C-alpha positions in Angstrom: 32.6 35.7 78.2 34.7 37.9 75.8 37.1 36.8 72.9 40.1 37.6 75.1 38.7 35.2 77.8 38.2 32.4 75.3 41.3 32.6 73.6 43.3 32.5 77.2 41.5 28.6 78.0 43.4 25.6 77.4 42.7 23.1 75.0 41.0 21.0 78.1 39.1 23.5 79.1 37.9 24.4 76.0 36.8 20.9 75.4 35.3 20.9 78.6 33.5 23.8 77.7 32.2 22.3 74.5 30.9 19.0 76.0 28.7 21.5 78.6 27.8 22.9 75.3 26.4 19.7 74.4 24.8 18.5 76.9 22.5 21.5 77.6 21.2 21.3 73.7 20.7 17.5 74.2 18.3 18.7 77.2 14.9 19.9 76.7 14.8 22.4 78.6 16.5 24.9 76.5 14.7 27.8 74.6 15.3 28.4 70.9 17.4 31.9 71.2 19.5 29.7 73.7 19.9 27.3 72.0 21.0 29.2 68.9 23.7 31.1 71.2 25.1 27.6 72.4 24.6 26.4 69.0 27.3 29.2 67.9 29.5 28.9 70.5 29.9 25.2 70.4 31.0 25.7 66.5 33.7 28.4 67.8 35.0 26.3 70.2 35.3 23.5 67.6 37.2 25.2 65.5 39.4 26.4 68.2 39.8 22.8 69.2 40.4 22.0 65.5 42.9 24.3 65.1 45.2 23.8 68.0 45.1 19.8 67.5 46.3 20.8 63.6 49.0 22.7 65.1 49.9 20.8 67.2 50.1 17.7 64.5 52.2 19.8 62.5 54.8 20.6 65.8 54.8 16.5 65.9 55.3 16.2 62.0 58.3 18.9 62.6 59.7 17.3 65.3 59.9 13.7 63.5 61.5 15.8 60.5 64.3 17.2 62.3 64.8 13.9 64.2 65.4 12.1 61.2 68.9 14.6 60.3 
C-alpha cells in the first residue's frame, strides 16, 4: 500500500490493520522477511495512530479552555 493510501485511512481502519498485523506476527506461519516487513508497517501505523490521538487530545484541551472563557 502506498504512503498516500495509508494516509487516507481513518484511525479505525489503521487500528484494524494494526490488529491484523499483530495477529499475523503472533502466528508461526510467517517467514522472517515477511515478519520484518509487517513489523515495520506496524511501527509506522502505531506512530500514525499515536499522532492522531495526540492531536485529538490537543483539540479537546483547546475546546475545554475556550469553553471556560
